[in-house]
C-alpha positions in Angstrom: 87.4 73.1 20.8 89.5 73.3 23.9 90.0 76.7 25.5 93.8 76.4 25.1 93.5 75.6 21.4 90.9 78.4 21.0 93.1 81.0 22.6 96.2 79.8 20.7 94.4 80.2 17.4 93.0 83.6 18.5 96.3 85.0 19.6 98.8 82.9 17.7 100.3 86.0 16.0 101.0 87.5 19.4 103.5 84.7 20.2 105.9 85.9 17.5 109.3 87.4 18.5 109.2 91.1 18.6 111.4 91.4 15.6 109.0 89.3 13.5 106.0 91.2 14.9 107.5 94.5 14.0 107.6 93.4 10.4 103.9 92.6 10.3 101.9 94.6 7.8 98.6 92.8 8.2 95.9 94.8 9.9 93.7 92.7 12.1 90.0 93.5 12.7 88.1 93.1 16.0 84.4 93.7 16.5 83.5 95.4 19.8 79.8 94.5 20.4 78.3 96.3 23.4 74.9 96.6 25.0 76.0 99.9 26.6 76.6 103.4 25.1 80.0 104.6 24.0 79.9 107.5 26.5 78.9 105.3 29.5 81.6 105.6 32.3 81.8 101.8 32.7 82.2 101.3 28.9 85.0 103.9 28.8 86.9 102.1 31.6 86.5 98.7 30.0 87.5 99.9 26.6 90.6 101.7 28.0 91.7 98.5 29.7 90.9 96.5 26.5 93.1 98.7 24.3 95.9 98.7 26.9 95.8 94.9 27.0 96.0 94.8 23.2 98.8 97.2 23.2 100.8 95.0 25.6 100.6 92.2 23.0 101.7 94.4 20.2 98.4 95.5 18.7 97.6 99.2 18.5 94.4 100.6 17.1 95.0 102.7 14.0 98.4 101.0 13.3 98.1 97.3 12.9 94.6 96.9 14.4 91.1 98.1 13.4 88.3 97.9 16.0 84.8 98.0 14.5 82.3 99.3 17.1 78.6 98.5 17.7 76.8 100.1 20.6 73.2 99.3 21.4 72.7 102.1 23.9 71.0 99.8 26.3 68.4 98.7 23.8 68.1 95.0 23.7 66.1 94.9 20.5 68.9 96.5 18.5 71.4 93.7 19.2 70.6 91.3 16.2 71.0 94.1 13.6 74.2 95.4 15.2 75.7 91.9 15.2 74.8 91.4 11.6 76.4 94.8 10.7 79.7 93.9 12.6 79.9 90.6 10.7 79.4 92.3 7.4 82.6 94.3 8.3 84.5 91.0 8.3 85.6 91.1 11.9 88.0 88.2 12.9 86.8 88.2 16.6 83.6 89.4 18.2 84.1 90.8 21.6 80.9 91.2 23.5 80.3 93.5 26.5 77.1 93.5 28.5 76.4 90.0 29.7 74.5 86.9 28.7 71.9 88.4 26.3 74.5 90.0 24.0 76.6 86.8 24.1 73.6 84.8 23.0 73.0 87.2 20.1 76.6 86.9 19.0 76.4 83.1 19.1 73.3 83.1 17.1 74.9 85.3 14.5 78.0 83.2 13.9 79.2 79.7 14.6 82.7 80.2 13.2 84.0 83.6 14.2 85.4 83.5 17.8 83.1 85.1 20.4 84.5 86.4 23.7 82.1 87.3 26.4 81.9 88.4 30.0 78.8 87.5 32.0 77.5 87.9 35.6 75.6 84.5 35.3 77.0 81.0 35.3 77.8 80.5 31.6 77.3 76.8 31.8 73.9 77.1 33.3 73.0 79.8 30.7 74.1 77.5 27.9 76.9 79.8 26.6 79.5 77.0 27.0 79.5 73.3 27.7 81.8 73.5 30.7 84.2 76.0 32.4 87.3 73.9 31.5 86.3 73.0 28.0 83.8 75.6 26.6 83.4 74.0 23.2 82.1 75.7 20.1 83.4 79.1 19.1 82.9 81.0 22.4 84.8 81.5 25.6 85.0 84.3 28.1 85.0 85.4 31.8 82.5 84.7 34.5 82.1 87.8 36.7 80.4 87.0 40.0 78.3 90.2 39.8 74.9 88.6 40.4 76.2 86.5 43.3 77.5 89.7 44.9 74.0 91.0 45.3 73.8 89.4 48.8 76.9 91.4 49.8 75.3 94.6 48.5 72.3 94.0 50.7 74.6 93.3 53.6 76.4 96.6 53.0 73.1 98.5 52.8 71.9 96.9 56.1 75.2 97.9 57.8 74.7 101.5 56.6 71.0 101.5 57.5 70.6 99.2 60.5 67.0 100.4 61.1 65.8 99.8 57.5 62.7 97.7 57.1 61.5 98.4 53.5 64.1 98.3 50.7 63.5 98.8 47.0 65.0 96.5 44.4 65.0 97.8 40.8 65.6 95.4 37.9 65.4 95.3 34.2 62.8 92.7 33.2 64.6 92.2 29.9 67.9 91.1 31.5 69.0 87.5 31.2 70.1 87.4 34.9 67.0 89.1 36.3 65.4 85.9 37.5 68.6 84.9 39.3 68.9 88.4 40.8 65.4 88.1 42.2 66.3 84.8 43.9 69.4 86.3 45.5 67.5 89.5 46.6 64.6 87.5 48.1 67.0 85.3 50.0 68.9 88.3 51.3 65.7 89.9 52.3 64.6 86.9 54.4 68.0 86.6 56.1 68.1 90.3 57.0 64.4 90.7 57.9 63.9 93.2 55.1 60.7 93.7 53.1 61.4 94.0 49.4 59.6 96.3 47.0 60.6 94.9 43.5 60.2 97.3 40.6 60.8 96.9 36.9 62.3 99.5 34.5 63.4 99.0 30.9 63.1 102.6 29.7 64.0 106.0 31.1 60.3 106.8 31.6 59.9 103.6 33.6 62.8 104.6 35.8 61.0 107.8 36.6 57.9 105.9 37.4 59.8 103.4 39.6 61.2 106.2 41.7 57.8 107.7 42.0 56.7 104.3 43.5 59.7 104.2 45.8 58.8 107.6 47.2 55.2 106.7 47.5 55.9 103.6 49.5 58.5 105.4 51.7 61.4 102.9 51.1 64.4 103.2 53.5 66.9 102.4 50.8 67.4 101.0 47.2 69.5 98.2 45.8 70.0 98.5 42.1 69.9 95.3 40.0 72.9 94.8 37.7 72.1 95.5 34.1 73.9 97.4 31.3 70.8 99.5 30.7 71.1 100.9 34.2 74.8 101.8 33.5 73.7 103.7 30.4 71.1 105.6 32.5 73.4 106.1 35.5 73.2 109.9 35.4 69.4 109.7 35.6 69.5 107.1 38.4 72.0 109.0 40.5 70.1 112.3 40.1 66.7 110.7 41.1 68.2 109.0 44.1 69.8 112.3 45.2 66.6 114.4 44.5 64.4 112.0 46.6 67.1 111.4 49.2 67.0 107.6 48.8 70.2 105.8 50.0 71.2 103.6 47.0 73.8 101.0 46.4 74.8 100.2 42.8 76.7 97.4 41.1 79.5 99.7 40.0 80.9 102.9 41.3 
């Protein structure tokens, strides 16, 4: 299916004249399928923008639109069950939030219901779509260059800490983009003459342990890998960085 045809089918009702749209009585149903928690700051910002965009096309939650929510709270193993539950609620579109992993789960759950994704990885390389111009299948979305911007984050940290020699890099081993992130980080380290201390964390306890290692090794700074789990645990991460006085740069503010 071509992207234009896909989007036309998805939003065909939105092209109606305002007079006709005002007479609509059908309530449409969208599934919001997220790897984050509902109270995560990033999630709140994205959902606010999402609802505003829907409102601009004439769809208002609680009036002519129902949004069914599924939040995994940063736990990758919950995704298949959440996807199945959203599909049982007969959603017409499945909007995923949280990158490649959750998009793959959505694709595995349905081959007919449209899936919209946003990913920090190349969606063609990851197998989410056949090509950028013609995605094919029932999925399309946005390619956010978050992983590629890791090099820039290392550059910013270097500018702020010109004498830094040892820098920590914290990643989630369960993330779909972790391998690519490591390649970017290692390349940046070589270019900037930085020694990297790579640490893994997939649970709050492992985050605590990682910061213990950072302190033990005396790192000069920390670059956070991009992962929805870290967004869920942002309060813990910021508190630990402040407590141990470790200059840290994150993917989002």
